[in-house]
N, C-alpha and C positions, 0 to 999 in steps of 0.2 A: 504493500500500500504506500510506503514511503516513496518508492520509485515512481509510482503513479503520480503522486502529488508533485514531485520534483519535475517530472515530464510536462505536466500541464502548466506549471508555473513558468518553465522555460519557454514554452510556446507562447504564453500570454505576454511575457516580457518582450519577446521578439516582435510580437504583433504591435505592441504599443510604441516601441522604439522606431518603427517604420512609418509612423503616421505622417501623412501629408494632407493638405486641405484643398477642397474644391471651392469654387466661387458660387455663392448662393445668398438668398435673402431668407433670414430665419428669425424666429421669435417665439414667445410663449404667451398663449391666451389665458387670461385669468379674470375672475370676477372681482367685485369690490372688497370681498373678504380674503383675497389672495388665494382662492381655490382655483386649481387648474380647471379649464373648461375643455373637455374632450369633444371631438367631432364637430368643431367649429369650421364653417366654410371660410376659406381664405382665397380671395380672388385678386389678381393683379391685372389692371387694365391700362391700356395706353391712352394717349391724348384723344383718340377717336372713340373712346369708351368701348374698345374692342377687347375681348378677353384674351390675354396673353398666356397666363399661367394660372393653374388652380391647384389647391391643396386642401387638406383636412388636418386639423390638429389631432395628435394622438392622445392616449390615455392621460399623459402628463401635460396636455395643452400645447405641446411643441409642434411647430411646423417648419418646413424647409423647402423653399422654392428654388430649384436648381436650373442651371443653364439659361439664365436670363441675360439678354443682351443689354448693354448700357443704354440708358435713356431715361425719360421722365414718365412716371407711372402714378397711378392711384391704387393704393392698397385698400381693399374692403374686407372686413372681418365681421361675420354674422353668426348668430347661434339662436336657437329657439328660446324665447323668453328674455332676450337681450336686445338693446338698441344697436343699430348698425354703427360700426366703427369705420371711419375713413381716415387715410393719411396720405399726403403727397410725398413722393419719393423722387429724388434725383440720383439714379443708380449709376455708378462709374465702372461697374464690372467686377469690383473686389468683393470680398466677404463683407456682408452687411448685417450685423446683429442688431435687431430692433429692441431686444430686451423684452420686458413684460408689456403686453397690450391688455389694458383693462377695459372690459365691457361693462356697461351699466345695465342693471336689470330693468326690464320693462314688464312690470307685473300685469298691466292691462293686456298687453299682447299675449302673455302666457295664458291668462284666463280665457282669452277668446279662441285659442288654438285647440283644435281637436286633431290628434294625430291618427291618421287613417292609413298611413303608408304601410305596405306589406312587402316583405322581401320576395323577390322572384324565386321560383322553385330552383332554377339553375342559374348560376353566375359563372361566366367564362372569364378566367383570368389568364395572363400570359403563361404561367407555369402550371396551371391546375384548373380543374373543373370543380365547382362547389355545389353540392346538393343540399339545399336548405330544408331541413326536416320539417320546420314549422310551416313550410309552404304547401304541405300536402295533408289533406284531411285524414286519409286512411293511415297516416303514420301513427296517430294517437293509439296507444295500446299495443303497438308492434315492438319487437326487439330489433337490435341493430342488424342482425342477420337478415331479417325480413325486409328491413329498409334497403339493404344493399341490392335486393332484387330490382328495386325501382330506380337505382342510380344509373346515369348514362354510361354505357360501355361496360357495365358489370353484369355478369351472369353467375348465379348460384346453382350448382348442379344437384343431382339427386342425392348426393352424399354430403350436401352442404359445404362443398369446396367452392372457394371464390375464384372466379375466372374473369380477368380483365382483358378486353380486346383480344379474346381467343387464347390467352395464356394463363396457366395456373402459376402458383408460387408468388402471390402478392404478399407484401410485408404490411402488417397491421401496426399503426401507431395510435396512441391515445394522447391527445393534447401534446403533440410533437415528440412524444417519447415512445420508443419501440416497445411492443409487447413481445416477450420472449416465449410465450406459450405456443405450443405446436399441436397439430392434429386435433384429436377429440377434445383436449383441454381448451384449445383456442375456440373451437365451435361452442363449447359450453359457456365460455365467457361471453361471447358475442350474443348468445341466446339469452343470457341473464341481464345484458345491458339494455335498458328500456329507452324508448324514443323520447320520453319526457326528460331524460337526462342529457340528451344530445342537442347541440346547437346546429351543427351541420356536419357533413361528411365531405372531405376533400379527396378527389381522385387524382393522383399525381402519376401519370403513366410514364413520364420521362423525367425522373428526378434529377436535379442538378447535383454537383459534386459535394454539396454540404450535407446531403442525405447519405445514409448507409447504402452501400452498393448491393446489399442483399435484397432479394425480391425480384424474381424473374419477370413479373408482370408490373412492377412498380410498387407504389405505396398507396395505401388507403389510410388517411389520417382522420380519426373520429374526434371532433372537437366537442367537449362537454360544455354545458351551459355555465356561464359565470356572469353574475350581475355586474353591470358597468356603472350604475348610478349610485349615489350616496343614499344611505338609509338601510332599512331592513325589510327584505321581501322573502317570500317563500311560495312553495307550491306543493300540494299533495294530490296524488292520483291513485286510482285503483282500476284494474282491468280484470273482469271476470270472463273467462273463456270456457265455452262448452263445445267439446267434440264428441267423443264417445264417453269422456269423463270431464269433470270440472277441474279447472286449474285457475290460479289467481296470481296476479302481479300487483304489488303495491310499491309506492314510491313517495318519499317526502324529502324535500330539500329546503334549506334556508340559507340566506346570504346576508351578511352585515358588512357594510362598507362605510368607513369614515375617512377623514382626510389622511390618516396614517395607516389604517388597517383595512384589509379586505379578507373576511373570514367566511368560509363556506363549509357546510356539513350536509351530507346526503346519505339516505338509507333507502335501499330497495330490496325486494325479495321476490321469490317465486315459490309457490307451494302448489303441488298438484300432481295429476296423473294423466298419462297418455298411453297410446299403444302403437304397435307397428307390426309389419310382417315382412318377411323376405323368403322368397321361394327360389331355389337354385336347382336346375335340372342339369346334372353334370354327367358327361360321357368321358370315361377314362379307360382306355383299352377295351376289354370285352365286358365292362361293368357300366351300369347306369345307376346313378344316385339321385333320387327324386326327393330332395329335402324341402320340407315346408315347415317354417318356423314362425310362430306367433308370439309376440312379446308384450308385456305390460311394464311401463316405466313409472316410477313414483319418486318424488324427491322434494327437497327443500334447499333453496339457494338464498343466501343472505349476503348483501354487499354493503360496505360502508366506505364512504369517501369524504375526506376532509382536507382542507388546505387553508393556509394563511399567508398573506403577503404583508410586509411592513415597509412603508416608504421612509427611508432614512432622511432623504432630502430630494431635491428636484432631479438628482442624477443617479441616486443609488437606491436599490430595492432588494430586500431579502425575502425569501419565500421558502415554504416547506409544504409538503403534501404527503398524505398517507392514504393508500387504498387497501382495503382488507375484505376478503370474501371467505365464506364457509359454505361448503356444499355437502349434502348428505343424500345419496341417491341409491335406488335399488331397482333392479330389473329382473323379471321372472319370464323365462322363455320356455315354450314347449315345442319341441321339434320332433317330427316324424319323418324318417328317411327309409323308404323301401329300397333295398339293394337288389338290383336285377341283373341277371346274366343277359347280355345284349343279344347274343346269338340265338338264345332259346326263348327270351321273353319271360322266363320264370323268375319269380321273386325268391331269392335265396334266403333273405332274412329282412327283418325290419328293425331299424335302430330308433329307440325312443329316448329322448334326452330332455328331461325337465330341469333346466339349468336355473341357477340363481346367482346374480351378481350384485355385490354391495360395494360401494365406494364412498370414501370421505376425503374431501380435499380442503386444503388451507392455502390461501394465496395472499401474500403481503408484499406491497410495493411502497417504498419510501423515496422521497426526493427532497433534496436541499439545494436551493439555487440562489445565485447572486446575479443581479442585473445592473449594468451601468450604461447610462446614455447621457451624452453632453450635447451642447448646442452646436457643435462643430461637425456633427454627423458620425461621431465615433460611438460605438456600442460594444459592450462585452457581456457575454452570458456564460456563467460557469454552473454546471450541474453535476451533482454527486447523487448516485442512485444505488439503492440496495433492494434486492427482491429475494423472497423466499417462497418456494412452492413445495407443498407436501401433498402426496396422495397415497392412500392405502386402499387397495382394491382386493377384494376376496371373491373368487369365482368358484362356486360349487357345481361340479359337472357329473351327475349320475348318468350312466349309459346302460340301457337295458336292450338286449337283443332277443327278438322273438321270431317264431316262424310266421308264415303268412296268415295262419289262423289264430295267432296270438299265444301260442305255446312258448313259455320261457326257454331260452337257450343258455344265455350267460349274461353276466353283468360286469361292468367295470366302472367303479365310482372313484373319482379323483377330485382334487381341489387345488387351487393355486392362490397363493398370497403374494401380491406384487406391489410392495411399497416403493415409492420413488420420492427423492428429495432433490431439489434444484436450488442452488445459491447463485445469485447474479450480482456482480459488482460493476458499476459503470461510472466513469468520470469523463466529462467532456468540457471543452471551452470553444466558444464561437466569438469571433471578433469581426467587426465591420467598420469601415471608414470610407469617407469620400476620397476619391483619388482622380485627379484630372476631371474628365467629363462623366465619370461613372462612379461605381462603388466596388471596393475591394473587400472580399470576405475571406477570412482565414480561420482554420479550426483544427482541432485534434480531438481524438476520442480513444479511450482504452476501455475494453470490457473483458471481464473474466466470468466464465460460466462453468460451474461444477455440478454435474449430475451424478446421482448415486441410485442405481436401479437394482432391485433385488427381485429374483423370481424363485419362489419356494414352491416345489411341487409335492403334493401329498397323495398317497394311496390310502383309501378308506375301506376298511373291512370291519364288519360288525360294529359300526359307528366309532371305530378307533382310527385316528389319523396318524400316518407314519410318513415322515419326511423321506422323500426319495432324492438322495444327494446326487445321483447320476443324472437327474433331470432338473436340477436346481442350479442357480448361478447368481453371481453378482457382477454388474458391469458399471464401472466408474469412468466417466468421460469428462475431461477438462478441456476447455477451449478458451484461448486468449486471442483477441483481435485488437491490433493497434492500427489506428487510421489517422491520416492527416489530409487536408484538402486546401485548395486555393480556388477561388472563383472570382471572376470579374465581369460586371455587366455595365454597359454604357449605351447611350443612344445618340443618334445624329440624324438630322432631317426627319425622315419617316421610318427610320430603322431603329430597332432595339436589338442589341447583341449580347449574348451571354456565353461565356466559355469557362470551363473549369476542368480540374484534374483531381482525382482522389487516389490515394495509395492505401491499401489494406494488407497487413501481414497477419496471417492466420497460423497459430501454433496450437495444435490439438493432440491429445493423447487419450486413448481409450484402453482400459485394461479389464479383461474378463477373468473372473475367478470361478472355477468349477472343477468338479472331480474328474470330468472327462478330459482326455487329451485333445487339445485343439491347437493346431499350428498357427491360428490367427488370434491368439489371446491378446496380443498387443497391437494396437492400431495407432500409429504415430504419423503426423503430417506437419509440415511447415512450408508454407508457400506465400509468396508476395505477388499481388496483382495490382495493375494500374487501370483505373476506370475513367476514361475521358467523357466529357459531356459538352455539348454546344447547342446553341439555339439562336435563331434570327427571326425577328418579327417585323413585318412590313405593313404599315398602315396605308393602304392604297388610297382611301378617302374616308370620309366620316362614317360610311356604312360598311366598308369592307376592309378586312385585315387578313393577312396570311402569316403562317408561322411554320418553320421547319426546325425540327429538334432531333438531336441524336444523343443516345446514352448507351453505356455498356453496364450490364448487371450480372450478378452471380446468385445462384441458388445453391446453398450448402446442404448436404444431407442432414436429415433429422438425427438427433442424438441416438434414438433407439434403432434407426435404420442401419447403424454401423455395428450393432451388437451381433457377433457371429453365432450366438447361441440359438437353439431351436425352442420356440414357445408353443405350447399347445393352446389352440383357440377353441377347439371342440374335439370330439372323438376322432374325426376324420380330417381335420384341418389344422395346419400348423403355420407358424410365422417364423421366419429366419432372417436375421440381419445380414448385411453384406459389407464386410470390412474393406472391400476394394471399391466401394461406391465412390465415384468421383463427383465433384461439383459440376453443375451445368452452367454454361455461360451464355448470355443473350446479348446480341447487338440489335438495338431498336432504332428505327428512324421513322419519323411521323411528320406528315404534312397536313395542316389543318387550315380551314377557312371559316371565318366568322362574319355573318351578315347582320348588321344592325344590333350587334351584341346579344343576339338571341339564337338565330339559326346557326348551328355549328356542324360542320362536316369535316371528318378527318379520315385520312388514309394512312395506314401504318404497315410496316414490314418488319418482321423479327426473324433472326436466324439463331436457333438454339443448338449449341453443340453439346454432345454427351447428355442428351435428354434422358432423364430417368423416370421410370414408371413402376408401379406395383404390378407384378405379374403373378399368375397362378400356374404352378408346375406340378406334375405328377411326382410323388415321392416313392410310391410302390404301387401295387395293384389296386389298393383301396384308398390310400391317403393322398392328400395334396398339400402343398405349402405355398404361402405367400412370401414374396421377396421383392425388394426394390432393386432394379438393375438399370445401368446405362444401356439403353437398347437402340438408340437411333440419334440422328441429327434431324431437327424439325425446322420447318419453315412455316410461318404464319402470316397471312395477309388479312387485314382487317379494315372494314369500312364502317364508320359509325356516324350517325346523324341524330342530333337532338334539337328539339324546337318547342319552346314554350310560347303560347300564343293566346292573347286576349281577344276572343271573338266578339263579345259584347261586354257591357258593363256587368252582366250577370253570368257570363259563361267564359271559362278559361280552360284551355287544353294544354297537355304536355305529352310529347311523343319522343321516345328514345328508341332507335332501332340500330341493329348491327348485322353485318354479314362477315363471317370468318371462314377462311379457307386454310386448312392445315394439311401439310404433306410431310412424310417421313422417309428418310433414307436409312434403312436398318444397318446397325453395326453389330447386332446380335442375330445370328442365323435363325434362332427360334422365334424371333419377333415377327409377327405377321403385320406388315405395314398396311394401314387403311387410310387413304386420303379422303377427306370429306369436307363439304361445304355446310356450314351451320349458320342459320339466321334466326332472328327473333327480336324481341324488344319489349318495351313497357309503354303503356299508354293510359292516360287518365283524363276524364272530363269532370270539372268541378262547376256546380251550378249554385249561385248565390240566390237564396230565396228570401222572402220578406221575414222580418223580425229575427234577424241574425241566425237564420237557419241555412245550412248548406248541405248539398247532396253531392256525392262523388261516386263515380263508377270507374273502375280501373281493372287492369289485367296485364299479365305478362305471358309470353309464349317463347318456347325454344324448340326449334326444329330438331330432327334426328342429329346426333352429334357423337363425338368420341369422348368417353369419360376415362380419365386416368391413363390415356394413351393406348388402351387395349379394348375397352368396352364400347361397342356400337349401341348406343341407346336410341330409343324411339322418342318422338316428340312429347312434350309435356308443357303445362301452363297452368294458369289460375285466373278465375274471374272473381272480382271482389266488389262489394258495394258498401257504402256507409252513409249515414245521415247524422248531422251534428247540429246542436243548438248551443249558442253562447249567450251568457248573461255577463254582467260586469265582472264577477269573480268566478263564476261557475261555467264549466263546459261539460256537456253530456253527449255521448256518441253511441250509436248502435251500428254494428257492422256484421257482414257475413263474408267469409273468406273461402276460397276454393269451392265456389258454389256448385260447379259441375264435376267436382272431384277428379281433376285432371293432373294433379301433382304426382301421383304414384308413377314409378318409372318401370321400364323394361329394357333389357339390353342383352347382348351376346358378346362373348370373348373367346379367343382361341390362342393358346400359346403352346407350340409344339403339337403333341398328340392329345392335349386336353381341351375339351370344349365345354362351355357353360352357357346356358340360357337362363337368365335370372330376371326377377321382378320384385319390387318391394314398394313400401309406402307406409303411411301413418294416418292417424285421424286428423288429416289436414283440413277437412271441411269443418269449419268452426263458426260459432256465433259469439260475438263479443259485446259486452256492455262496459263502457268506459265513462268514468266521471273524474273531474279534476277541480281543484279549488285553489285560487291564488289569493295570497294574503300578504299584508305588510303595509309599509308606508307608501301608498300609491302616489301621493303628490310629489314626494321627493323623487320617486322612481320616474315619473313622467317627465319631470324637468331635466333629469340628467341622462336618462337612457334614450339617446336619440341617434339615429343613423341618417346622415345627410344623403339626399338624393344625388349630391355631387359625386359620390363615390362611383356611381355608374357611368359618369360622364368624363371624369378627369383624364382618363387615358386617351381621349379623342384629341386632346390639344397637343400640338407639337411645337 
């Protein structure tokens, strides 16, 4: 840890010592009590009263107008509830600090103003697309995984894997901080995160060098709600869902903000029951296994989130945050598998497996941060993070074999206890400063992840459990990544240019402890990669803009995918890690066009080398195993179009569509390459009715596609409806989801001589009743929480 601190301090010292300054007009907007005024409109006009530059003050009231030619100007500063401020300027082209600009409160104007502005569903920015959760009625009562189905360019497949522009391997961030959860644990987290906690979702398909290079498909950054105004406000909500069973989500959050403090606390939970099914028809040699499994899931998830920021002065802020979650889940599955001789069609035996799975998880994430920003354009952010994840899972697997007429043959009863513990340490520093006509960004990051995985296998006879050491193991995996980046962006005429480079060194070690001899017990790697990124934006005119962006990404294997030991999933299926699994690398290039800041069209191409996928292989005559392997090089072409449109004062629509084409060049002779075109999208219509009632109909569709690189799946989709009524403090909504029951999936796969035809689903057809209540100091909130319409226009000015 000492070396980490020294490393970060050295980087910070080097950044500050290299500071140079750009020419600009800057100042800080305050009220008569010396409080900063955020989101004030700042306009610079010439002698002809033409707009030359526009800006908005930040949370600290600070603004900076850059690249202003020498001349005579009028500065206008305005904000809701304050009188207009004007000042004549004779600007000679040098740095011009204006100091504090004091606005006088206009109480009459504030009393007469009714804020009716509403954020658009989609906002297109130069480096990302923002999906505003509050802009869609059916978001209320949903979780973050359900919301992602509605986001532009995003698809969620039948196993709840997230696919962006035709590529899997997206990296999930929460409030600009990476989530290190993987697989089922990440899915469970996203399902527990409710829409009421989310401000917006950022889809960053071509991240710049300041972001981690991990994430084959880019980054999805989930921004949680934070109150920006002074005072105390809160919100409480409850969603009751009925499918085949009842389940309930509750949430309550409160924020207090003063001149010095910003404190937030939030609690949410999930309590309920659901069901699912998966049917797998497997042909393996001369055997057919016709497995039908029906499951019931019940659980409780509790999530706590709190944070505090303290403003030391106008330049320095300290902050801390703690996220804590507890999950207690159980699943009961009943499986029936006739085992048939293919050549004769005779049932040899029937396998009955009434399994029970219990799991308990604990997840803690802490953050301490320091932020510095001065009036010269310099800023510094330092973050220190620690995370702890624990999960204890117990799987009871009784297996009973009978004849076709039900006569018992034999039984095999086993159990597995699989605890896992993960410790995560992260330190990073990000520095920015104005340089020349643009902004220079420099940063460094070091992360250390330690995972401890235990697999204990028990044989059970006469209700007595005996540890089978030959089938048990412990796998410890340590990974350290050291990264540094530089990024520079500038603009001239109608062009904006960004270029950057990121270096990442990965040093990992995995060690397997087991009684069995294994030549691959030690998995060690050390490699350094360079990840360039670049982008250019051209503002053709006020209505049209073009952008061309390139980035290189990496997708590292999951921790458990490297464990060479064999795990039993059920009586006939096993999972085995692959210590020789290599990272996959992706080169992305994307061309996009935006019309009137609403209609967005993008065309992208990605080349993925050493593409890895989970494949199913025959183990012997009866058994099969799952393993992740590098099987091919993949090419992905993607066309995406999104368009929010206000048809009338009472009717708004939003459409997001995509077409993806994937092709594979096999590097594994057993991999059966399947090239396919997949298309689909999401659409919604929202109707504003009298008395603050609104109605929305929405749906999503995905054509036949490739799942996991091997499964050819059939089309699926969902039709949803909702009606909502709002009062001053209360909101009530009734909705129906997957009305036509079209979410269940079906697919086929073949790897070598093994063939599987499968289908599955859950009680996705549901009805929901949602109610929320907002409380707190409304007057203070209304005055201070404001978002200027200028934010949507300022990028049009050159």
